[in-house]
DOVO-263563 format. One record per residue: z, x, y of N, C-alpha, C in turn. Coordinates in steps of 0.001 Angstrom, whole numbers. Example, Ala and Ser with C-alpha at 12.3 -4.5 7.8 and 13.67 -1.06 7.14 Angstrom:
BEGIN
    n_zz    n_xx    n_yy   ca_zz   ca_xx   ca_yy    c_zz    c_xx    c_yy
    7800   13190   -5690    7800   12300   -4500    7800   13200   -3300
    7080   12850   -2250    7140   13670   -1060    7870   12900      30
END
This chain:
BEGIN
    n_zz    n_xx    n_yy   ca_zz   ca_xx   ca_yy    c_zz    c_xx    c_yy
  111907   91643   48720  112467   90313   48666  113846   90389   48007
  114813   89577   48546  116178   89580   48034  116219   88938   46655
  117204   89336   45844  117353   88711   44528  117610   87210   44686
  117286   86403   43656  117418   84946   43743  118819   84469   44116
  119869   85119   43582  121218   84631   43885  121556   84818   45366
  121010   85845   46001  121258   86041   47435  120452   85051   48270
  119234   84722   47810  118438   83731   48543  119131   82373   48489
  119666   82000   47304  120370   80717   47186  121609   80704   48079
  122339   81815   48126  123532   81895   48973  123158   81753   50440
  122085   82406   50860  121652   82322   52257  121234   80895   52600
  120521   80228   51678  120110   78841   51902  121354   77946   52003
  122330   78167   51141  123555   77363   51167  124307   77558   52478
  124394   78790   52959  125086   79057   54223  124356   78376   55369
  123008   78491   55399  122241   77842   56472  122414   76324   56418
  122432   75749   55220  122610   74302   55081  124002   73883   55571
  125015   74662   55226  126380   74365   55677  126472   74424   57193
  125892   75462   57795  125922   75605   59253  125180   74446   59913
  124023   74076   59368  123247   72975   59941  124009   71651   59823
  124630   71411   58666  125394   70178   58476  126590   70128   59425
  127282   71237   59572  128423   71292   60487  127972   71022   61917
  126866   71632   62326  126346   71415   63677  125971   69949   63879
  125359   69334   62869  124974   67928   62963  126214   67036   63092
  127224   67287   62273  128441   66482   62345  129124   66631   63698
  129158   67845   64219  129779   68059   65533  128982   67365   66629
  127668   67451   66555  126817   66856   67585  126919   65336   67588
  127124   64739   66422  127203   63280   66351  128626   62757   66477
  129582   63659   66555  130976   63245   66679  131603   62831   65367
  130954   63137   64252  131483   62747   62951  132325   63825   62290
  132403   64974   62899  133218   66049   62320  134685   65661   62420
  135470   66080   61449  136897   65760   61549  137509   66416   62767
  138468   65725   63346  139146   66275   64523  139900   67531   64124
  139887   68527   64979  140632   69732   64652  142122   69409   64565
  142798   70118   63718  144242   69914   63580  144919   70248   64896
  145900   69447   65244  146618   69731   66480  147541   70912   66259
  147753   71637   67306  148631   72800   67219  150054   72332   66961
  150812   73123   66227  152197   72717   65994  152964   72612   67304
  153873   71652   67337  154685   71450   68529  155832   72448   68500
  156049   73125   69603  157110   74129   69679  158469   73468   69869
  159478   74225   69577  160846   73778   69824  161206   74153   71251
  161722   73210   71998  162139   73471   73379  163654   73335   73456
  164270   74221   74167  165716   74135   74367  166033   72946   75275
  167144   72295   75024  167597   71240   75931  167964   71932   77237
  167345   71527   78353  167622   72216   79617  169063   72002   80078
  169567   72967   80793  170919   72854   81348  170852   72069   82656
  171794   71165   82884  171806   70444   84159  172306   71361   85275
  171999   70986   86487  172527   71686   87660  173495   70727   88352
  174168   71157   89397  175066   70226   90098  174354   68995   90670
  173028   69092   90873  172296   67962   91452  171373   67267   90455
  171399   67683   89181  170561   67038   88163  171408   66636   86963
  170892   65678   86219  171473   65272   84937  170393   65450   83886
  170799   65703   82656  169852   65789   81548  170181   64675   80562
  169161   63893   80228  169284   62867   79198  168436   63361   78038
  169062   63640   76902  168316   64144   75752  168410   63146   74604
  167254   62847   74019  167152   61829   72983  166563   62469   71732
  167162   62217   70599  166654   62721   69317  165772   61645   68703
  164532   61999   68363  163619   61066   67708  163559   61408   66227
  163305   60403   65399  163294   60641   63963  162114   59994   63284
  161793   60523   62106  160681   60015   61313  161173   59493   59979
  160903   60235   58922  161268   59815   57574  162716   60150   57241
  163313   59309   56409  164641   59628   55868  164469   60785   54898
  165329   61777   55022  165274   62932   54132  166417   62917   53124
  167421   62105   53358  168567   61928   52460  169351   60721   52967
  170396   60337   52230  171244   59242   52699  171785   59576   54077
  171608   58671   55012  172111   58818   56380  171548   60040   57107
  170397   60555   56650  169768   61706   57314  168309   61357   57593
  167908   61511   58850  166529   61250   59253  165943   62542   59792
  164763   62908   59306  164105   64123   59775  163570   63943   61180
  163360   65045   61902  162853   64969   63276  161404   64499   63309
  161001   63953   64444  159615   63537   64632  159119   64090   65963
  158196   65018   65892  157602   65616   67092  156489   64722   67631
  156276   64769   68929  155158   64073   69547  155420   62648   69979
  156665   62200   69945  157016   60856   70419  157114   60902   71942
  156470   59971   72625  156557   59887   74081  157566   58804   74445
  158574   59210   75216  159613   58290   75676  159581   58204   77192
  160132   57132   77717  160212   56975   79163  161561   56449   79594
  161919   56764   80835  163095   56182   81484  162589   55052   82374
  163158   53871   82205  162739   52687   82955  163937   52127   83714
  163665   51380   84787  164763   50796   85559  165528   49759   84745
  164840   49077   83814  165484   48112   82923  164548   47839   81757
  164976   46980   80829  164164   46685   79640  162821   46054   79969
  162748   45290   81054  161529   44560   81390  160533   45375   82216
  160946   46510   82754  160057   47309   83614  158823   47754   82830
  157684   47783   83510  156441   48166   82841  156089   49635   83021
  156603   50273   84047  156298   51680   84298  157582   52503   84327
  157504   53749   83834  158678   54627   83936  159080   54826   85395
  160340   55218   85618  160852   55403   86976  160088   56475   87740
  159545   57451   87038  158756   58516   87664  157760   59022   86624
  156489   59230   87006  155502   59662   86018  155720   61093   85516
  156522   61880   86219  156783   63254   85777  158131   63355   85072
  159229   63301   85819  160537   63497   85194  160998   62296   84386
  160341   61146   84537  160716   59946   83797  160002   59780   82468
  159244   60797   82046  158509   60752   80778  158741   62074   80052
  158941   62013   78739  159046   63252   77961  158415   63046   76590
  158090   64163   75932  157511   64157   74590  158416   64992   73691
  158760   64453   72533  159683   65153   71636  159068   66430   71073
  159929   67434   70897  159498   68732   70376  159588   68745   68846
  159407   69921   68242  159391   70055   66785  160705   69642   66132
  161805   69695   66866  163093   69258   66326  163391   67800   66658
  162408   67101   67251  162589   65699   67599  163350   65471   68888
  163584   66534   69661  164331   66402   70916  163390   66109   72079
  163787   65161   72901  163030   64770   74087  164031   64743   75235
  163834   65589   76238  164827   65709   77317  164230   65364   78671
  164962   64540   79407  164617   64181   80780  165569   64933   81707
  165046   65606   82722  165894   66196   83758  165767   65297   84976
  166823   64562   85267  166805   63564   86337  167331   64205   87617
  166503   64271   88665  166942   64884   89921  167805   63923   90741
  168507   64472   91704  169223   63644   92675  170398   62878   92124
  171059   63401   91077  172209   62689   90521  173538   63282   90980
  173476   64308   91819  174700   64888   92373  175294   63982   93437
  176461   64343   93971  177120   63519   94994  176189   63206   96171
  176039   61924   96463  175196   61487   97573  173710   61475   97269
  173307   61877   96059  171887   61906   95699  171330   60513   95471
  170010   60349   95570  169403   59025   95431  169552   58407   94037
  169841   59228   93022  169977   58699   91661  171404   58840   91122
  172349   59182   92006  173746   59284   91576  174206   57924   91048
  174771   57913   89842  175262   56672   89248  174187   55782   88657
  172931   56225   88693  171841   55401   88159  172008   55203   86653
  171598   54032   86190  171543   53728   84763  170089   53391   84467
  169487   54124   83539  168098   53879   83159  168052   53380   81724
  166929   52801   81358  166712   52348   79994  165703   53275   79341
  166063   53834   78187  165158   54691   77415  164348   53794   76495
  163010   53938   76569  162117   53158   75703  161001   54039   75187
  160443   53622   74064  159281   54307   73505  158040   53943   74310
  157188   54927   74512  155900   54681   75155  154786   54814   74125
  154841   55869   73306  153794   56109   72313  154364   56904   71148
  153694   56767   70011  154069   57503   68808  152966   58499   68475
  153306   59562   67743  152263   60505   67342  151310   59853   66341
  150165   60456   66156  149158   59944   65232  149769   59731   63843
  149476   58581   63248  149991   58262   61926  151328   57543   61941
  151904   57343   63109  153192   56670   63266  153004   55490   64209
  153993   54617   64296  153927   53493   65226  155251   53369   65963
  155210   52706   67108  156440   52472   67861  157134   51237   67293
  158440   51239   67365  159231   50096   66908  159533   49198   68103
  159048   47962   68112  159356   47086   69238  160803   46605   69225
  161417   46570   68033  162811   46145   67948  163524   46942   66865
  164830   46919   66931  165661   47649   65980  166585   46661   65290
  166329   46406   64003  167184   45479   63262  168433   46209   62810
  169565   45619   63086  170838   46160   62621  171597   45070   61894
  172399   45467   60964  173202   44518   60218  173203   44851   58749
  173808   43989   57940  173880   44225   56502  172491   44226   55867
  172363   44911   54750  171086   44969   54041  170578   43613   53604
  171473   42643   53430  171077   41297   53006  170288   40567   54086
  170418   41021   55330  169742   40352   56436  170586   39280   57089
  171689   38875   56446  172539   37847   57047  173312   38452   58212
  173331   37740   59303  174056   38226   60472  173376   39383   61181
  172102   39621   60881  171393   40731   61517  171021   40407   62954
  170863   41442   63735  170370   41335   65105  169098   42158   65217
  168168   41731   66060  166932   42477   66292  166678   42624   67786
  167498   43397   68474  167265   43591   69911  166066   44503   70152
  165585   44484   71371  164494   45388   71748  164935   46826   71501
  163983   47666   71102  164283   49079   70852  164322   49781   72205
  165418   49567   72919  165617   50116   74263  167107   50361   74435
  167450   51450   75110  168849   51845   75200  169195   52267   76617
  170252   51689   77196  170659   52110   78547  171394   53449   78494
  171177   54250   79517  171929   55502   79649  173286   55182   80265
  174234   56103   80173  175454   55950   80974  175102   56133   82455
  176042   55868   83354  175831   56155   84777  175693   57670   84922
  174599   58102   85526  174304   59535   85585  175051   60236   86712
  175618   61391   86383  176311   62240   87353  175722   63640   87263
  175565   64292   88399  175052   65657   88426  175882   66587   87560
  175209   67564   86957  175887   68559   86142  176212   68107   84731
  175754   66918   84330  176094   66380   83009  174858   66279   82113
  175079   66468   80809  174054   66228   79794  174514   65045   78955
  173623   64080   78758  173910   62884   77978  173025   62914   76739
  173631   62836   75571  172906   62973   74311  172916   61671   73519
  171759   61315   72984  171667   60095   72172  172451   60210   70872
  172833   61412   70489  173579   61564   69240  175087   61485   69438
  175536   61327   70708  176981   61206   70905  177382   60339   72096
  176612   60316   73174  177022   59615   74390  176489   58192   74514
  175343   57924   73946  174749   56590   73994  173759   56495   72837
  173273   55307   72544  172356   55069   71426  173008   55424   70093
  174307   55548   70044  174970   56020   68834  176109   55078   68496
  176134   54632   67263  177215   53746   66853  177392   53837   65348
  178599   53695   64897  178864   53628   63464  179120   52189   63041
  178963   51257   63978  179179   49841   63701  177861   49097   63785
  177743   48017   62998  176602   47119   63143  176872   46238   64339
  175877   46062   65174  176047   45168   66329  174994   44099   66295
END
């Protein structure tokens, strides 16, 4: 017969295994941690495609600095009121570990079906523990003269071979509007 301390250890291990199995069987076990989101390079456009890349953010890390937020789902819509993205594949993206979300829009070259198209970028979903912002308040900290437009941003007119970035080409301003 095994010494008492080994019998207690064996009983404890069996109890732990049984409890874990019970929690898993009843669906009460904690959800496994999601795998870390990888960093994806912003794709290069071709003569017949455009790339719209949007930086998503989470917590402020310093004055005028916002850290990246992975797992944000964004969509390209025909306008602010549209209910579905323009395309379920290329019209939807999920932000990577650096908070970058890139859409590769086909047919934006000369004569293409999306040449000159203007889409509206909107949030579709936020990662677990976060929420989507229905509007973006801008203005002085006092709240006087503030605006609260929908959290939606039009792209520039798309041309093949171009990359449009939310940090410089659109969705970017140093002025309160």
